[in-house]
C-alpha positions in Angstrom: 83.6 85.9 101.8 84.4 86.2 105.5 84.8 89.4 107.5 88.2 90.4 108.8 88.5 90.1 112.5 88.7 93.8 113.0 85.4 94.3 111.2 83.8 91.5 113.3 84.9 93.2 116.5 83.6 96.6 115.3 80.2 95.1 114.5 80.1 93.2 117.8 81.1 96.3 119.8 78.5 98.5 118.0 75.8 95.8 118.6 76.8 95.7 122.2 76.5 99.4 122.5 72.9 99.4 121.5 71.9 96.1 123.2 68.4 96.6 124.6 69.0 94.2 127.5 71.9 96.3 128.9 71.2 97.4 132.5 73.8 100.2 132.5 75.1 102.6 129.9 78.2 104.9 130.0 77.7 108.6 129.1 80.5 111.1 128.4 79.9 114.6 129.7 81.8 117.3 127.9 82.5 120.2 130.2 84.0 123.7 129.6 87.4 124.2 131.3 85.8 126.5 133.9 83.9 123.5 135.2 87.0 121.3 135.5 86.7 119.4 138.8 82.9 120.0 139.1 80.7 117.8 141.2 78.7 115.7 138.8 75.1 114.7 139.6 72.8 112.3 137.7 69.1 112.7 138.7 70.1 114.8 141.7 72.4 112.1 143.1 76.2 111.9 143.0 77.3 110.3 139.7 79.0 107.0 139.3 82.2 108.2 137.7 84.0 105.7 135.5 86.7 108.0 134.1 87.6 111.6 134.4 89.9 114.1 132.7 89.9 117.9 132.9 86.9 118.4 130.6 85.4 114.9 130.0 83.7 112.9 132.7 82.4 109.4 131.9 79.6 108.3 134.1 77.6 105.1 134.4 73.8 105.4 134.4 71.1 102.8 134.9 68.8 102.0 132.0 65.3 103.3 132.7 62.2 104.3 130.7 62.5 108.0 131.5 65.3 110.5 130.9 68.3 111.2 133.1 69.1 114.7 134.2 72.9 115.6 134.2 74.2 118.4 136.4 77.7 119.8 136.9 78.2 122.0 139.9 81.3 124.0 140.9 80.9 126.7 143.5 78.1 129.0 142.4 78.2 127.8 138.8 75.6 125.1 137.9 75.1 123.6 134.5 72.2 121.3 133.9 70.3 119.7 130.9 66.7 118.7 130.6 66.3 115.0 131.2 67.6 112.9 128.3 66.6 109.3 127.5 69.8 107.2 127.2 69.4 104.2 124.8 73.0 103.3 124.0 76.6 103.4 125.3 79.1 106.2 124.9 76.9 109.1 123.9 78.3 112.6 124.6 76.3 115.2 126.4 77.1 118.9 126.9 75.4 119.9 130.2 76.7 123.4 130.0 75.2 124.4 126.7 
């Protein structure tokens, strides 16, 4: 029995998300409202922002063998996470926890 097209697309998209040959991944950073409009840094450099709302910032990161450190900075407030190894697309990180 064949798969409906919607299931084929879902399978294809999930396979693409974890494709080991990907050079870049997208990461969603979930920020508290007090950090809305914060400067976003990845590995101490300005982030490549793909999309941004008040509390969610989607950034693009390069695939690498070590972790990426995500930082949100707004005025005196700074949120940062220990480096995290990114192995697939569309994961969500909370840098202000």
